[in-house]
C-alpha positions in Angstrom: -105.0 86.7 -46.4 -103.1 83.6 -47.5 -100.0 85.2 -45.8 -101.9 85.4 -42.6 -102.9 81.7 -42.9 -99.4 80.7 -43.4 -98.2 82.8 -40.5 -100.9 81.2 -38.2 -99.9 77.6 -39.5 -96.2 78.5 -38.7 -97.2 79.6 -35.1 -99.1 76.4 -34.7 -96.2 74.3 -35.8 -93.9 76.2 -33.4 -96.3 75.7 -30.5 -96.5 71.9 -31.2 -92.8 71.6 -31.4 -92.4 73.5 -28.0 -95.1 71.2 -26.5 -93.3 68.1 -27.7 -90.0 69.4 -26.4 -91.7 70.2 -23.0 -93.3 66.7 -22.9 -89.9 65.2 -23.6 -88.3 67.2 -20.8 -90.9 66.1 -18.4 -90.4 62.4 -19.2 -89.1 60.3 -16.2 -85.3 59.7 -16.3 -85.8 56.0 -16.8 -87.5 56.7 -20.1 -84.8 59.1 -21.3 -82.0 56.8 -20.5 -83.4 53.6 -22.1 -82.6 53.6 -25.8 -84.7 51.5 -28.2 -88.0 51.7 -26.3 -90.8 52.3 -28.8 -93.6 51.1 -26.5 -94.4 49.9 -23.0 -94.4 46.3 -24.3 -90.9 46.4 -25.5 -88.1 44.6 -23.5 -85.3 47.1 -23.7 -82.6 44.6 -22.5 -82.4 41.0 -21.6 -79.2 40.0 -19.6 -77.9 36.8 -18.0 -75.3 36.7 -15.2 -74.1 33.2 -14.5 -72.1 32.1 -11.4 -71.8 29.0 -9.3 -73.6 30.8 -6.5 -76.6 31.7 -8.6 -77.5 32.6 -12.2 -79.4 35.9 -12.6 -81.7 36.7 -15.6 -82.8 40.3 -16.0 -85.5 41.8 -18.3 -85.5 45.5 -18.4 -88.4 47.5 -19.7 -90.1 51.0 -19.8 -92.9 49.9 -17.5 -93.4 46.9 -15.1 -94.1 43.5 -16.9 -96.8 41.3 -15.4 -95.6 37.8 -15.1 -96.2 34.3 -13.7 -93.6 31.6 -13.0 -93.9 27.9 -12.5 -91.4 25.0 -12.0 -91.8 21.7 -13.9 -90.1 18.4 -13.4 -89.0 15.4 -15.4 -87.2 17.1 -17.0 -86.4 20.1 -14.8 -87.7 23.3 -16.3 -88.7 26.8 -15.3 -91.5 28.6 -17.2 -91.9 32.3 -17.1 -95.0 33.9 -18.8 -94.8 37.6 -19.6 -97.9 39.7 -20.4 -97.9 42.5 -23.1 -94.5 42.0 -24.6 -93.2 40.7 -28.0 -90.9 37.6 -28.5 -88.5 39.5 -30.8 -85.7 42.0 -30.3 -84.0 41.5 -27.0 -86.2 38.6 -25.9 -85.5 36.9 -29.2 -81.7 37.0 -28.6 -81.9 35.8 -25.0 -81.0 32.2 -25.9 -77.9 33.3 -27.8 -76.7 35.0 -24.6 -76.7 31.9 -22.6 -73.1 30.7 -21.9 -72.5 26.9 -22.5 -70.9 26.8 -19.0 -73.7 28.3 -17.1 -74.0 26.2 -14.0 -77.8 26.1 -13.8 -79.4 26.6 -17.3 -79.0 24.2 -20.1 -81.0 26.0 -22.8 -83.6 28.7 -23.2 -86.6 28.9 -25.5 -88.7 32.0 -26.2 -92.0 32.0 -28.2 -95.5 33.5 -28.2 -97.7 31.2 -25.9 -101.1 32.7 -26.8 -102.2 36.2 -27.7 -100.7 38.8 -25.3 -98.5 36.2 -23.6 -94.8 35.4 -24.3 -93.4 32.2 -22.6 -89.8 31.7 -21.7 -88.8 28.2 -21.0 -85.5 27.5 -19.1 -84.2 24.0 -19.4 -82.4 23.4 -16.2 -79.2 21.3 -15.5 -80.5 20.5 -12.0 -83.1 21.5 -9.4 -83.0 25.1 -8.3 -84.7 27.5 -5.8 -85.9 30.4 -7.9 -86.6 33.9 -6.6 -88.4 36.4 -8.8 -88.8 40.1 -7.9 -89.3 43.5 -9.6 -87.1 46.5 -9.1 -88.2 50.1 -9.8 -86.1 52.5 -11.9 -82.8 53.6 -10.4 -79.7 55.2 -11.9 -79.6 54.4 -15.7 -81.9 51.4 -15.3 -85.5 51.3 -16.0 -88.1 48.8 -14.5 -86.3 45.4 -14.0 -87.9 41.9 -13.6 -85.2 39.8 -11.8 -85.1 36.0 -11.8 -82.4 34.4 -9.6 -81.8 30.6 -9.8 -80.1 29.3 -6.7 -78.7 25.7 -6.3 -80.6 23.6 -3.7 -77.2 23.2 -1.9 -75.6 26.7 -2.0 -71.8 26.9 -2.0 -70.3 27.1 1.4 -67.4 29.5 1.7 -66.0 27.6 4.7 -66.2 24.3 2.8 -64.3 25.9 -0.1 -61.6 27.1 2.2 -61.3 23.6 3.8 -61.0 22.0 0.4 -58.2 24.4 -0.4 -56.4 23.4 2.8 -56.9 19.7 1.9 -55.2 20.3 -1.5 -52.4 22.0 0.1 -50.5 21.4 3.4 -53.0 21.6 6.3 -51.7 23.6 9.3 -52.2 22.4 12.9 -55.3 24.1 14.4 -55.5 26.1 17.6 -57.6 25.2 20.7 -61.3 25.5 20.3 -63.1 28.7 20.8 -66.8 29.5 20.6 -67.7 29.7 17.0 -70.5 32.2 17.6 -68.2 34.6 19.4 -64.8 34.8 17.9 -62.6 37.1 20.0 -61.4 40.4 18.8 -57.7 41.4 18.6 -58.0 44.4 21.0 -55.0 46.5 21.9 -53.0 44.8 24.7 -54.6 41.4 24.0 -51.9 40.0 21.8 -51.0 36.4 22.3 -48.3 34.2 20.7 -49.1 33.8 17.0 -51.7 31.3 16.2 -50.8 28.2 14.2 -54.3 28.4 12.6 -54.0 30.0 9.2 -54.8 33.7 9.3 -57.8 34.1 7.0 -58.2 37.2 4.8 -61.7 37.9 3.3 -61.1 39.9 0.1 -64.1 41.8 -1.2 -64.0 42.8 -4.9 -66.4 45.8 -4.9 -69.5 45.8 -7.2 -70.1 43.2 -9.9 -72.8 42.0 -12.2 -75.5 44.6 -12.7 -73.5 47.0 -10.6 -70.5 48.2 -12.6 -69.3 50.6 -10.0 -67.7 53.8 -11.4 -66.8 53.9 -15.0 -63.7 55.7 -16.4 -63.6 57.9 -19.5 -62.0 55.1 -21.4 -64.8 52.8 -20.3 -62.9 51.0 -17.5 -65.4 49.5 -15.2 -64.6 49.4 -11.5 -66.0 46.0 -11.0 -63.4 44.5 -13.4 -60.6 46.4 -11.9 -61.5 45.3 -8.3 -61.8 41.7 -9.2 -58.4 41.7 -11.1 -56.6 43.3 -8.1 -58.3 41.0 -5.6 -57.3 37.9 -7.6 -53.7 39.2 -7.6 -53.8 39.8 -3.8 -55.2 36.2 -3.3 -52.3 34.7 -5.3 -49.8 36.6 -3.2 -51.3 35.7 0.2 -52.0 32.1 -0.6 -48.3 31.7 -1.1 -47.5 33.0 2.4 -47.1 30.3 5.1 -50.0 30.3 7.5 -52.2 32.7 5.5 -55.3 32.0 3.4 -57.9 34.1 1.5 -61.5 33.9 0.6 -63.1 36.0 -2.1 -66.6 37.3 -1.6 -67.0 37.0 -5.4 -64.7 35.3 -7.9 -66.5 36.2 -11.1 -68.6 39.0 -12.6 -71.9 38.6 -10.5 -73.6 40.8 -7.9 -73.3 40.1 -4.2 -75.4 42.1 -1.7 -73.5 44.1 0.9 -74.8 42.1 3.8 -73.9 38.8 2.1 -70.4 40.0 1.7 -70.2 40.5 5.5 -71.9 37.1 6.1 -69.3 35.3 4.0 -66.4 36.8 5.9 -68.0 35.8 9.2 -68.8 32.3 8.0 -65.1 31.5 7.5 -64.2 33.4 10.7 -62.0 35.8 8.9 -59.3 37.7 10.7 -59.4 40.6 8.3 -62.0 42.0 5.7 -60.5 44.1 2.8 -62.9 45.6 0.4 -61.3 46.7 -2.9 -62.5 49.7 -4.8 -61.6 52.4 -7.4 -62.7 55.9 -6.5 -64.7 58.2 -8.7 -65.5 61.9 -8.1 -67.4 64.6 -9.7 -64.2 66.2 -11.2 -61.4 64.4 -13.0 -58.8 66.2 -11.1 -59.2 64.1 -7.8 -56.4 61.6 -7.5 -54.6 59.3 -5.0 -55.2 56.3 -2.9 -57.4 56.1 0.2 -58.1 53.6 3.0 -61.3 53.8 5.1 -62.6 52.2 8.3 -66.1 52.3 9.8 -67.2 55.2 11.8 -69.9 55.3 14.5 -70.0 59.0 14.8 -70.2 60.3 11.3 -67.8 60.7 8.5 -64.3 62.3 8.9 -64.9 64.5 5.8 -67.6 65.5 3.4 -65.8 63.5 0.6 -65.8 60.3 2.9 -69.5 60.8 3.6 -70.2 61.2 -0.1 -68.2 58.1 -0.9 -69.9 56.0 1.7 -73.3 56.9 0.5 -72.5 56.1 -3.0 -71.0 52.8 -2.1 -74.0 51.9 0.1 -76.2 52.4 -3.0 -74.7 49.4 -4.6 -77.6 47.2 -3.4 -80.0 49.5 -5.3 -78.1 49.3 -8.5 -77.1 45.6 -8.2 -80.7 44.6 -7.4 -81.6 43.2 -3.9 -84.7 41.3 -3.2 -85.8 43.3 -0.2 -88.4 40.6 0.7 -85.6 38.2 1.4 -83.4 40.3 3.7 -82.6 38.9 7.1 -83.9 41.6 9.5 -82.4 39.9 12.7 -78.8 39.8 11.1 -79.1 43.4 10.0 -80.2 44.4 13.6 -77.3 42.5 15.0 -74.7 44.2 12.8 -76.1 47.7 13.6 -76.6 47.2 17.4 -73.4 45.5 18.5 -70.7 47.7 20.0 -68.0 48.0 17.3 -65.4 50.2 19.1 -62.7 47.4 19.4 -63.3 46.4 15.7 -62.9 50.0 14.6 -59.7 50.5 16.6 -58.2 47.3 15.0 -59.4 48.5 11.6 -57.7 51.8 12.0 -54.4 50.1 12.9 -54.5 47.8 9.8 -55.6 50.6 7.7 -52.7 52.7 8.6 -50.4 49.9 7.8 -52.0 49.3 4.3 -52.0 53.0 3.6 -48.3 53.2 4.2 -47.9 50.4 1.8 -49.9 52.0 -0.9 -48.1 55.3 -0.3 -44.9 53.8 -1.6 -46.3 53.2 -5.1 -49.0 55.8 -5.5 -49.9 59.3 -4.2 -52.3 59.4 -1.2 -55.5 61.3 -1.5 -55.3 62.0 2.2 -52.4 61.0 4.6 -54.5 59.3 7.3 -57.2 56.6 7.5 -60.6 58.1 7.0 -63.9 57.0 8.5 -67.5 56.8 7.3 -70.5 54.6 7.7 -69.7 52.0 5.0 -72.2 49.1 5.2 -69.8 46.6 4.1 -67.5 47.2 7.0 -70.0 46.6 9.7 -68.9 43.0 10.8 -68.7 43.5 14.5 -66.1 40.9 15.1 -63.8 41.4 12.1 -61.4 44.3 11.6 -62.5 45.7 8.2 -61.1 48.3 5.8 -62.1 49.7 2.4 -59.3 50.4 0.1 -59.9 53.0 -2.8 -56.9 52.0 -4.9 -57.0 55.0 -7.2 -59.5 57.5 -8.9 -60.9 55.7 -12.0 -62.5 59.2 -12.8 -59.0 60.5 -13.2 -57.6 59.8 -16.7 -54.0 59.2 -15.6 -55.0 56.9 -12.7 -57.5 55.1 -14.9 -54.5 54.1 -17.1 -52.8 52.7 -14.0 -55.9 50.8 -13.0 -56.1 49.3 -16.5 -52.5 48.2 -16.4 -51.7 44.7 -15.3 -48.3 45.9 -13.9 -49.9 48.6 -11.8 -52.5 46.3 -10.6 -49.8 44.0 -9.4 -48.1 46.8 -7.6 -51.3 47.8 -5.8 -51.7 44.1 -4.8 -48.2 43.8 -3.6 -48.4 47.1 -1.6 -51.7 46.0 0.1 -50.4 42.5 0.9 -47.3 44.1 2.3 -49.3 46.3 4.7 -51.4 43.3 5.8 -48.3 41.3 6.7 -46.8 44.2 8.7 -50.0 44.5 10.7 -50.2 40.8 11.6 -46.5 40.8 12.5 -47.2 43.5 15.0 -50.7 42.3 16.0 -50.7 38.5 16.1 -54.0 36.8 15.4 -55.7 35.4 18.5 -56.7 31.8 18.7 -60.0 31.1 17.1 -62.0 28.1 16.3 -60.4 25.6 13.9 -61.8 25.3 10.4 -64.4 22.5 10.7 
């Protein structure tokens, strides 16, 4: 009889184990991917992304965190009350993660305010315009509470460009042109080269919360793209009559539509977005150049890549309540045939340049619906320098020497394009 009891208990233990395994398998992906979460009141991660444009504070948790925010003056402070969390662990280390050179936050204090409420006090260096919003789980992230601190006077990319001109040797400007409708460089419309500097908008892909693709050795696409973009900037800014603007110059997230807005704000003559491919297999290799397509992608791989790149806003964290629907509609509705034709020409020139230092994934410029290429009045290309998912090419992307080679080849292609397609006269920088 005792043997039967032991047998029944064994069956019960096995059944309980199976049930626990099944329950574990049925958990949402966000719960499986967030280590260290012991309860719904645990903050799994607390991160700060400082930049001149804005400082972002992110609290990640297993479930949404109820919160209240208020601004106080004399001195400037921001108070954030959180319900049902503990002031230890990640929250307790938040103050230690603040950088001394953060442009907007002087110090951080975290403590229990009253039972069930933890208070975070941000001592501010100046007045800010805060935005707070919640993000639902996506990718490897769980629920995120996002607090963005914007300066009252945001940095102006055009003013930054003008200040750079003032520090250097200003070039004579061209005749005035309507600022709201800068002309395209359509085929057959070439005019004598403008004495206004040719402006290249360089867009290092990803950044901040959005690491982009990650190689086997831990190389993050966002770091590679910024390093290559900075090298391109150094080369172009040494060229007579050429200037650059970076859509981001540090490790922070910039929404896709804002990248386009910045390029249009400085009346760029060319928009170049820098990336590093990843694919489902490590065998894929080679460089690629993409232009926008109005009629679908030129290959299934191009379609897959565009979809992946267009998801950057979800990963990086965009406040959907703050999007400009009028701008979005304008970018989608305007005819972009002339822009695409120019983009294909400059893409061909850049592809030829890259082909001299790296194998090409495809010998022609591909097309797909990349959101970041939708400026209707600026030729725009997306350069996938190499496959970060390929171990050999990841080594190249980590190498300062190879990054310089990529930069040099891209600049060579840009220069050849403008030598054959002189920039039209556009509004002066003022």
